[in-house]
Backbone bond lengths (Angstrom), bond angles and torsions (degrees), N, CA, C in turn:
res aa  C-N    CA-C-N  psi(-1)  N-CA   C-N-CA  omega(-1)  CA-C   N-CA-C  phi
1 M - - - 1.472 - - 1.529 109.82 -
2 K 1.308 115.32 135.10 1.458 120.78 178.47 1.527 108.82 -130.38
3 R 1.327 116.27 132.04 1.460 120.54 177.10 1.524 109.16 -90.15
4 I 1.321 116.76 132.84 1.457 121.93 178.34 1.522 109.13 -132.04
5 E 1.313 116.17 174.46 1.462 121.93 173.34 1.518 108.55 -126.01
6 I 1.320 116.24 135.21 1.461 122.58 -178.06 1.521 108.55 -116.62
7 Q 1.315 116.69 127.26 1.455 120.96 177.63 1.527 109.17 -82.96
8 T 1.314 115.98 118.53 1.460 121.68 176.55 1.528 108.42 -106.57
9 E 1.302 116.42 179.41 1.466 119.85 177.29 1.524 111.74 -66.99
10 D 1.337 116.71 -19.87 1.463 120.72 -175.27 1.518 114.61 -109.81
11 G 1.338 117.86 -0.09 1.456 118.30 179.67 1.509 112.60 151.14
12 T 1.333 115.37 -153.23 1.462 121.97 -178.08 1.513 109.19 -110.86
13 C 1.326 115.26 119.04 1.460 121.82 -176.97 1.525 109.61 -103.67
14 P 1.339 118.39 115.42 1.466 119.67 172.98 1.526 109.50 -66.40
15 A 1.309 116.69 147.35 1.461 120.93 178.72 1.519 108.78 -152.09
16 H 1.319 115.22 162.48 1.452 121.35 176.80 1.523 109.05 -124.21
17 V 1.324 115.27 138.77 1.459 121.94 -179.57 1.522 108.57 -115.04
18 F 1.326 115.20 137.30 1.459 122.20 -179.61 1.530 108.38 -128.54
19 G 1.321 117.37 145.47 1.462 120.82 179.20 1.512 111.65 88.47
20 T 1.318 115.51 173.24 1.459 120.94 -174.47 1.520 111.84 -102.49
21 E 1.305 114.67 161.97 1.464 121.35 176.69 1.529 110.31 -61.32
22 G 1.313 115.32 151.23 1.453 120.32 175.28 1.517 115.16 91.24
23 L 1.322 117.18 -9.58 1.456 120.53 178.73 1.533 110.11 -88.41
24 P 1.341 118.05 159.55 1.466 119.77 172.98 1.532 109.89 -55.14
25 R 1.318 115.86 145.11 1.463 119.90 -169.34 1.525 112.95 -107.89
26 V 1.340 114.27 143.97 1.460 121.97 -177.44 1.518 109.02 -131.69
27 L 1.318 116.22 132.03 1.465 123.01 173.63 1.520 107.54 -102.30
28 F 1.324 116.52 120.17 1.459 124.62 -173.26 1.528 107.63 -105.86
29 Y 1.342 116.26 113.74 1.462 121.42 177.29 1.535 109.17 -93.46
30 M 1.319 115.69 121.82 1.458 122.23 -174.09 1.526 112.11 -68.77
31 D 1.335 114.76 168.70 1.459 121.14 175.87 1.526 110.56 -95.41
32 G 1.323 116.75 -175.41 1.462 122.17 -173.09 1.513 116.76 -60.56
33 P 1.344 120.26 -39.35 1.464 119.19 -179.54 1.532 114.84 -71.87
34 G 1.309 118.45 -1.25 1.457 120.44 170.86 1.517 114.97 85.94
35 I 1.341 114.44 -173.11 1.460 122.27 -177.31 1.530 109.87 -70.72
36 R 1.358 114.45 130.32 1.467 119.86 -176.32 1.526 108.63 -166.29
37 P 1.332 118.09 170.97 1.459 120.35 -175.70 1.524 115.04 -55.83
38 A 1.321 118.50 -35.53 1.470 120.05 -178.87 1.523 111.41 -61.21
39 L 1.335 117.12 -35.20 1.464 119.36 178.45 1.523 110.98 -75.48
40 F 1.330 117.02 -32.82 1.463 119.60 175.01 1.531 109.81 -60.77
41 E 1.327 116.25 -41.68 1.462 120.09 179.20 1.525 110.85 -62.00
42 M 1.318 116.60 -40.18 1.462 120.41 179.05 1.530 110.86 -66.68
43 A 1.324 116.36 -43.55 1.459 120.10 179.73 1.531 110.95 -64.67
44 E 1.324 116.48 -37.80 1.466 120.59 177.29 1.526 110.46 -63.14
45 R 1.310 117.31 -37.50 1.465 119.62 -179.89 1.533 110.67 -68.00
46 I 1.321 116.69 -38.76 1.472 119.33 176.51 1.525 109.58 -64.30
47 A 1.330 116.31 -44.41 1.466 120.10 179.86 1.526 111.16 -62.18
48 A 1.328 116.54 -38.85 1.461 120.52 -179.27 1.522 111.74 -65.57
49 A 1.337 116.97 -21.62 1.466 121.36 178.15 1.526 111.66 -84.20
50 G 1.345 116.54 1.02 1.461 119.60 174.50 1.514 115.40 105.65
51 Y 1.336 116.59 37.15 1.461 120.36 -179.29 1.528 110.26 -133.91
52 R 1.325 115.16 156.33 1.471 121.09 170.54 1.527 105.89 -100.65
53 V 1.308 116.44 124.48 1.465 121.96 -169.66 1.525 110.79 -116.62
54 L 1.330 115.41 133.42 1.467 121.59 173.54 1.518 108.34 -112.68
55 L 1.344 115.65 122.69 1.463 122.96 179.66 1.527 108.70 -118.69
56 P 1.327 118.18 93.77 1.467 120.16 -178.90 1.529 111.77 -84.97
57 D 1.320 115.24 153.36 1.465 121.88 177.20 1.530 108.38 -89.72
58 L 1.303 116.10 99.73 1.461 120.80 -174.90 1.525 113.12 -72.49
59 F 1.325 117.91 -7.37 1.464 121.54 179.41 1.531 112.62 -93.59
60 Y 1.328 117.99 13.55 1.463 119.86 -172.70 1.521 113.07 -61.45
61 R 1.319 117.75 -24.86 1.472 120.24 -179.93 1.530 112.16 -65.31
62 S 1.315 116.75 -20.99 1.462 121.04 -177.64 1.520 113.20 -95.52
63 G 1.325 117.85 0.99 1.454 121.24 178.78 1.513 112.22 90.61
64 P 1.337 116.88 172.62 1.465 121.51 -177.85 1.531 111.43 -62.56
65 Y 1.330 114.85 153.51 1.462 119.68 177.88 1.527 108.72 -151.92
66 A 1.322 115.28 154.09 1.460 120.13 176.34 1.525 108.86 -76.46
67 P 1.337 117.58 150.16 1.458 119.26 177.62 1.527 111.47 -53.43
68 M 1.307 115.74 134.48 1.457 120.99 -177.70 1.527 110.32 -92.59
69 D 1.312 115.26 145.55 1.459 121.89 174.19 1.523 107.38 -100.95
70 P 1.329 118.87 111.12 1.467 120.16 -177.50 1.528 113.40 -55.87
71 K 1.323 116.55 -33.39 1.467 118.96 -179.66 1.522 111.41 -64.66
72 V 1.337 116.05 -32.09 1.465 120.80 178.68 1.526 110.72 -82.64
73 V 1.322 116.15 -46.61 1.466 120.89 -176.40 1.516 111.77 -58.34
74 F 1.327 116.45 -45.96 1.453 118.91 -174.57 1.519 112.97 -82.17
75 A 1.331 117.63 -11.28 1.463 120.84 177.03 1.525 112.22 -91.85
76 D 1.335 116.50 -16.62 1.466 121.98 -176.56 1.527 109.23 -109.60
77 P 1.339 118.04 110.69 1.465 120.36 -177.70 1.525 113.66 -55.96
78 A 1.334 117.90 -36.04 1.462 120.85 -179.19 1.525 110.77 -68.43
79 K 1.334 116.77 -43.35 1.463 120.02 179.41 1.532 110.71 -68.27
80 R 1.308 116.35 -37.14 1.462 119.88 178.03 1.525 110.13 -64.08
81 A 1.339 116.08 -42.03 1.466 120.17 178.88 1.519 111.07 -63.71
82 E 1.342 116.32 -39.27 1.470 119.70 178.41 1.521 110.76 -64.99
83 L 1.341 116.94 -39.08 1.459 120.77 178.67 1.523 110.39 -57.40
84 F 1.317 116.17 -45.08 1.463 119.53 -178.00 1.528 112.08 -74.16
85 S 1.324 117.41 -41.65 1.462 119.80 -174.56 1.526 112.96 -77.79
86 R 1.336 117.64 -41.69 1.460 120.66 -175.43 1.519 112.71 -85.96
87 Y 1.326 116.77 -38.41 1.465 120.23 -171.19 1.532 113.18 -106.20
88 M 1.314 116.67 -59.18 1.459 118.96 -172.17 1.527 112.98 -69.68
89 S 1.318 117.66 -25.65 1.468 119.99 -179.18 1.523 112.23 -63.64
90 K 1.335 116.95 -26.96 1.470 121.17 179.80 1.533 112.16 -93.81
91 T 1.321 114.96 -6.57 1.466 119.33 -175.80 1.522 108.43 -98.64
92 T 1.317 114.94 66.60 1.458 121.46 -177.45 1.529 110.53 -87.35
93 I 1.318 115.59 164.67 1.462 119.14 176.62 1.523 110.30 -59.75
94 A 1.320 117.40 -43.83 1.469 120.06 -179.18 1.525 111.05 -60.28
95 N 1.328 117.17 -45.50 1.466 120.22 -179.88 1.530 111.69 -64.48
96 V 1.324 116.12 -45.62 1.462 119.40 -176.40 1.529 111.47 -69.55
97 M 1.329 117.46 -35.63 1.463 118.46 177.34 1.530 110.86 -69.08
98 R 1.324 117.29 -32.33 1.464 119.85 174.57 1.534 109.50 -67.27
99 D 1.331 116.53 -41.00 1.464 120.68 175.79 1.526 111.37 -62.15
100 T 1.325 115.86 -36.66 1.462 120.22 -174.80 1.518 111.84 -61.23
101 R 1.301 117.18 -27.62 1.461 119.67 175.65 1.542 109.49 -58.34
102 A 1.324 116.08 -42.98 1.469 120.33 178.65 1.528 111.04 -71.68
103 F 1.334 117.21 -35.39 1.468 119.92 178.66 1.530 110.07 -64.06
104 L 1.322 116.31 -41.35 1.466 120.04 179.79 1.527 111.30 -65.71
105 A 1.333 115.98 -37.70 1.465 119.44 177.01 1.528 110.01 -63.29
106 Q 1.327 116.81 -39.24 1.460 120.73 178.38 1.528 111.26 -64.25
107 L 1.325 116.89 -37.85 1.460 121.30 -179.24 1.531 112.19 -73.33
108 G 1.320 117.45 -22.15 1.454 120.77 -179.43 1.515 111.97 93.18
109 D 1.320 116.37 175.13 1.456 121.72 -176.40 1.529 111.57 -69.54
110 G 1.347 114.63 160.03 1.454 119.96 174.43 1.506 113.56 105.37
111 K 1.323 114.55 177.43 1.462 120.34 -174.75 1.524 110.92 -75.30
112 I 1.328 115.10 151.20 1.461 121.18 177.92 1.526 109.21 -138.19
113 G 1.330 114.40 168.17 1.444 121.62 169.55 1.516 109.17 -114.10
114 T 1.325 116.51 154.66 1.456 120.76 175.40 1.527 108.85 -127.11
115 T 1.308 115.15 148.42 1.447 120.62 169.91 1.517 107.79 -142.28
116 G 1.333 115.60 150.25 1.456 119.79 -178.42 1.510 110.79 -156.03
117 Y 1.336 114.53 156.55 1.451 122.14 -173.89 1.529 108.73 -131.06
118 C 1.337 116.71 138.60 1.464 120.28 -178.75 1.532 108.03 58.94
119 M 1.316 118.44 -124.27 1.468 120.00 178.54 1.523 110.59 -60.83
120 G 1.345 116.46 -30.07 1.455 120.09 179.09 1.515 113.42 -64.93
121 G 1.331 117.40 -27.12 1.453 120.28 175.32 1.516 111.46 -64.85
122 R 1.317 115.33 -38.89 1.469 120.59 175.96 1.526 110.11 -61.98
123 F 1.326 116.44 -42.23 1.467 119.96 -178.93 1.529 111.50 -69.73
124 S 1.324 117.42 -35.87 1.458 120.73 178.87 1.521 110.59 -60.53
125 L 1.322 116.96 -44.30 1.463 120.75 178.72 1.527 110.74 -68.82
126 A 1.327 116.75 -40.44 1.461 119.58 179.17 1.525 110.99 -62.81
127 A 1.332 116.82 -37.00 1.461 120.04 179.22 1.524 110.99 -64.27
128 A 1.335 116.58 -36.99 1.467 119.91 179.33 1.517 111.23 -62.66
129 G 1.337 116.57 -33.00 1.459 120.33 178.87 1.510 114.01 -87.78
130 T 1.320 116.98 -24.47 1.467 121.40 -178.29 1.530 111.77 -85.92
131 Y 1.327 115.67 -34.23 1.472 121.36 -178.93 1.532 109.82 -126.09
132 P 1.332 116.96 62.02 1.470 120.09 -173.49 1.518 114.49 -64.94
133 E 1.325 118.15 -23.07 1.464 119.93 179.62 1.526 112.07 -77.60
134 R 1.324 117.18 -14.33 1.464 121.12 -178.37 1.524 112.65 -106.38
135 V 1.325 117.09 -41.28 1.466 120.93 -172.58 1.526 110.10 -87.70
136 M 1.332 116.07 111.30 1.461 121.46 -178.40 1.526 112.53 -101.99
137 A 1.326 117.08 -15.41 1.464 121.78 178.68 1.515 107.19 -145.92
138 A 1.329 116.62 128.85 1.463 120.93 -178.25 1.523 109.63 -134.13
139 A 1.327 115.72 120.93 1.460 121.45 179.09 1.519 109.52 -115.46
140 A 1.328 115.52 146.87 1.461 121.64 178.37 1.527 108.08 -142.22
141 Y 1.323 115.92 124.80 1.458 120.89 -179.13 1.526 110.23 -119.42
142 H 1.308 114.67 136.19 1.471 123.47 -168.56 1.536 110.55 32.65
143 P 1.361 115.95 56.78 1.470 119.69 -177.09 1.522 111.50 -70.09
144 G 1.321 115.97 146.66 1.453 120.87 178.30 1.524 111.35 -95.98
145 N 1.306 116.55 117.65 1.472 123.51 175.22 1.528 113.80 50.98
146 P 1.331 118.27 57.62 1.457 119.87 177.72 1.526 113.71 -82.44
147 A 1.338 116.38 -9.45 1.469 119.66 -178.91 1.514 109.32 -143.91
148 S 1.321 115.20 56.49 1.463 121.66 -177.09 1.522 110.88 -89.94
149 D 1.329 115.22 -174.03 1.470 120.62 177.13 1.526 112.22 -85.00
150 A 1.334 117.48 -1.10 1.465 120.74 -177.45 1.529 110.67 -67.58
151 P 1.326 117.10 146.82 1.470 120.14 -178.73 1.521 113.79 -65.97
152 D 1.338 117.98 -16.60 1.463 120.80 178.86 1.531 112.26 -106.84
153 S 1.320 117.26 17.59 1.458 120.60 -178.76 1.528 110.49 -59.98
154 P 1.325 118.30 134.22 1.469 121.38 -176.19 1.527 114.73 -56.95
155 H 1.330 118.27 -30.74 1.466 118.73 -176.49 1.526 111.63 -62.79
156 L 1.335 117.01 -22.86 1.465 120.44 179.09 1.525 112.00 -69.77
157 L 1.328 116.56 -16.67 1.467 121.45 179.72 1.523 112.35 -88.67
158 A 1.313 117.90 -0.25 1.468 121.10 -176.53 1.527 113.58 -51.47
159 P 1.342 120.28 -40.83 1.466 119.29 -179.40 1.528 114.14 -61.39
160 R 1.331 117.56 -18.01 1.465 120.85 -179.85 1.528 112.71 -93.18
161 M 1.311 117.83 -14.00 1.460 121.32 -171.47 1.525 112.48 -73.28
162 K 1.332 115.47 138.48 1.464 122.49 173.03 1.529 111.18 -118.11
163 A 1.310 115.63 -4.74 1.458 121.42 -178.02 1.519 110.96 -76.94
164 S 1.336 115.21 158.03 1.457 120.64 162.00 1.529 106.39 -82.80
165 V 1.320 116.29 136.08 1.465 121.49 -171.73 1.526 110.17 -118.72
166 Y 1.320 115.45 134.96 1.467 121.05 171.85 1.528 107.96 -126.26
167 V 1.318 115.59 128.91 1.465 121.33 178.43 1.520 108.88 -125.32
168 G 1.321 115.68 123.01 1.453 121.53 176.01 1.517 109.09 -111.54
169 G 1.312 116.00 102.98 1.457 120.51 179.38 1.520 111.46 -91.60
170 A 1.310 116.06 166.03 1.465 121.76 177.62 1.521 109.40 -101.52
171 S 1.329 115.41 148.72 1.463 119.03 178.02 1.524 111.10 -71.47
172 D 1.325 116.63 -24.46 1.466 121.99 179.48 1.524 107.97 -119.02
173 D 1.340 116.37 89.86 1.467 119.84 -174.27 1.529 110.59 -156.66
174 P 1.339 117.51 98.55 1.469 120.22 178.98 1.524 113.18 -62.69
175 S 1.349 117.87 -20.09 1.464 120.47 -178.54 1.530 112.58 -86.77
176 F 1.331 117.45 -5.19 1.466 121.50 176.72 1.531 108.30 -145.67
177 P 1.332 115.95 67.05 1.466 120.27 -177.27 1.529 111.59 -73.42
178 E 1.304 116.12 173.61 1.452 121.90 -177.62 1.521 111.57 -57.16
179 E 1.301 116.95 -36.75 1.473 120.21 179.07 1.526 111.38 -58.93
180 Q 1.337 116.46 -42.89 1.464 119.63 178.81 1.532 111.57 -70.96
181 K 1.320 116.70 -35.53 1.468 118.96 177.52 1.529 110.04 -60.77
182 Q 1.320 116.73 -43.77 1.459 120.40 179.70 1.529 111.38 -66.80
183 R 1.328 116.34 -38.30 1.463 120.53 179.06 1.525 110.89 -65.80
184 L 1.330 116.11 -42.32 1.465 119.96 178.78 1.530 110.52 -66.81
185 E 1.316 116.75 -42.78 1.460 121.13 177.61 1.528 111.22 -57.25
186 K 1.308 116.34 -45.98 1.475 120.37 -179.34 1.516 111.42 -65.36
187 A 1.335 116.60 -42.73 1.471 120.10 -178.58 1.522 111.14 -62.61
188 L 1.328 116.92 -44.58 1.464 120.38 -178.98 1.529 111.08 -69.67
189 T 1.318 116.47 -40.18 1.469 120.22 179.29 1.515 110.69 -65.11
190 D 1.322 116.99 -47.30 1.468 121.18 -178.97 1.523 111.40 -61.48
191 A 1.346 116.54 -31.61 1.468 121.00 -178.82 1.527 112.21 -86.04
192 G 1.311 117.64 -3.79 1.457 120.29 -179.42 1.519 113.79 72.71
193 V 1.325 117.10 25.63 1.465 121.47 179.98 1.524 109.54 -83.35
194 E 1.321 116.59 127.23 1.465 119.63 174.33 1.524 108.37 -65.80
195 H 1.322 117.06 124.78 1.462 118.11 -173.55 1.519 111.87 -158.08
196 V 1.311 114.03 160.81 1.460 123.78 170.33 1.522 106.94 -135.97
197 I 1.326 116.49 132.01 1.464 121.45 172.07 1.519 107.10 -122.06
198 E 1.313 116.06 119.59 1.462 121.45 179.94 1.518 109.69 -121.64
199 T 1.325 115.24 151.77 1.454 120.84 174.35 1.522 108.65 -112.58
200 Y 1.331 116.04 121.33 1.453 121.94 179.60 1.534 109.50 -90.47
201 P 1.311 119.11 144.09 1.465 121.25 176.56 1.528 110.10 -76.29
202 A 1.307 115.72 70.54 1.459 121.37 -173.97 1.522 109.26 -152.25
203 K 1.319 115.98 175.84 1.457 121.77 -179.79 1.524 110.68 -102.09
204 H 1.317 115.69 157.87 1.459 121.32 177.76 1.522 109.92 -52.87
205 G 1.343 115.96 126.14 1.460 120.73 178.64 1.510 114.60 96.35
206 W 1.346 117.15 17.97 1.460 119.16 -171.87 1.517 114.99 -72.66
207 V 1.344 119.87 -17.19 1.472 118.86 -171.70 1.534 113.48 -76.98
208 P 1.330 121.47 -58.20 1.476 119.45 -176.39 1.530 111.43 -58.27
209 A 1.318 115.40 138.14 1.463 120.67 -172.51 1.517 113.97 -69.33
210 D 1.333 118.44 -16.02 1.465 120.28 -175.70 1.523 113.64 -97.91
211 T 1.319 119.43 3.86 1.460 119.56 -179.37 1.522 110.14 -84.30
212 P 1.330 117.16 155.36 1.470 119.23 -179.34 1.522 113.06 -69.07
213 V 1.339 117.93 -13.30 1.465 120.79 -178.54 1.539 111.35 -111.69
214 H 1.317 117.65 14.62 1.467 120.39 -179.52 1.517 110.64 -52.68
215 D 1.321 115.68 134.86 1.462 122.43 178.67 1.521 107.24 -124.88
216 A 1.317 117.05 108.13 1.464 121.34 -172.64 1.520 112.25 -62.41
217 A 1.309 117.82 -41.55 1.464 120.53 -178.39 1.522 111.00 -67.00
218 A 1.319 116.37 -44.93 1.464 120.06 179.08 1.526 110.43 -66.47
219 A 1.331 117.17 -35.97 1.461 120.44 178.65 1.519 110.75 -64.06
220 E 1.329 117.45 -39.00 1.463 119.91 178.42 1.527 111.09 -65.78
221 K 1.318 116.85 -38.65 1.468 118.99 176.07 1.526 110.05 -63.13
222 H 1.330 115.90 -38.07 1.465 120.02 177.20 1.527 110.75 -57.82
223 W 1.337 117.14 -42.94 1.463 119.55 -179.57 1.522 110.87 -63.28
224 K 1.306 117.19 -40.36 1.461 119.76 179.78 1.526 111.02 -63.25
225 T 1.326 117.22 -46.04 1.465 119.46 -178.80 1.520 111.22 -66.94
226 L 1.339 117.04 -37.13 1.462 120.42 -179.99 1.522 110.56 -65.23
227 F 1.323 116.95 -47.84 1.462 119.51 -177.84 1.523 112.05 -70.87
228 D 1.311 117.52 -31.66 1.469 119.59 174.69 1.529 110.09 -62.22
229 L 1.322 116.55 -43.67 1.467 121.82 179.81 1.528 110.62 -63.31
230 F 1.330 116.78 -49.85 1.461 120.55 -177.05 1.529 111.68 -67.19
231 E 1.316 116.26 -39.18 1.469 119.78 178.79 1.519 110.45 -59.05
232 R 1.315 115.81 -43.16 1.455 120.67 -175.46 1.521 112.71 -72.71
233 R 1.337 117.17 -39.65 1.457 120.23 -172.95 1.517 114.92 -98.91
234 L 1.338 118.10 -22.15 1.462 120.17 -176.44 1.519 113.52 -108.58
235 K 1.329 116.99 -27.58 1.471 119.47 -176.74 1.523 112.94 -103.80
236 A 1.324 117.00 -22.49 1.470 119.58 -175.79 1.518 110.36 -66.35
């Protein structure tokens, strides 16, 4: 793991790089609790499967912060409110897609894969529609509001997507209800996007090992689907 700094249009974004040069490249969009050891472990596992991984800190606009413990953040109403007001409020699709231009430059030319969790799942799908010439595989796990009524909802970008898309939703997830699953399914189907949308018998946030709802069995299935997608679209 190597820590770097990336100059974006809005400032300096800390990021971590995993894996060696010359491997297929993956852009990893973090979840709501931010950069922390659990995400490093996930990025290391992707790198160990034969990829070079970039994990940027999407909260850089709010200044430095200590690693957050999801079990504490989500159990404390005050800390949860601070997470949304101080950090997530500035981490909009427009801001992150503008940042992604710099992330792609850091990764170098050529096709890439994206994966994201929670809010990062929304960004992974948005990147596939915003940078269709670069993103060939886009995964989203327990994504938050990927097919909402908002004018910037990622599902509206489906006609631009060239990536193969995999979405793993949770059976218990107010941020990705059945209505949004059906809307996303229709948008991708109508646009002719190769895709799979699955619902896991788990709660929102089940993949990272440090969340209070982590589900080891569902997380392992997530790894299989992610590597199957990347193997097919990035290594073939």
